[in-house]
C-alpha positions, 0 to 999 in steps of 0.5 A, spaced: 342 116 686 337 121 683 337 121 676 333 125 671 329 121 665 332 123 659 329 118 654 321 116 654 320 108 655 323 104 649 324 097 647 331 094 646 333 087 646 340 088 646 344 085 652 346 090 657 347 085 663 349 078 663 344 075 667 338 076 662 335 081 657 331 087 660 328 090 654 323 095 657 328 101 658 328 108 659 334 113 658 336 116 665 342 121 667 344 122 674 343 129 677 349 133 680 347 133 687 350 131 694 348 124 695 347 125 702 343 119 706 336 121 708 332 118 713 325 115 711 321 118 717 324 125 716 322 125 708 315 122 710 314 128 715 317 133 710 313 131 704 307 130 708 306 123 705 306 118 710 306 112 705 312 115 701 316 109 703 314 105 698 317 110 693 324 108 696 324 101 694 329 099 689 326 101 682 325 107 678 319 111 681 315 117 679 316 123 684 311 129 684 315 136 683 313 138 690 316 132 693 322 132 688 324 139 690 323 137 698 328 131 697 333 135 693 333 141 698 334 135 704 340 132 700 343 139 699 342 142 706 348 143 710 
């Protein structure tokens, strides 16, 4: 899922999941794009960043605007 950060980092101790309190939060909203799967090798080639794969771990990561634009184009290409 591709999301936009809508609220900067904040701390809130109210529970949102049953298994733990995760107090460090940001606000996000999903972007309305076709969420077609991408191959990591193709993303690395098109962004010209061979170590880009670490950004695809299960986490929130910052992507530079040029790479974001490449990935968004890849996701919406037919």
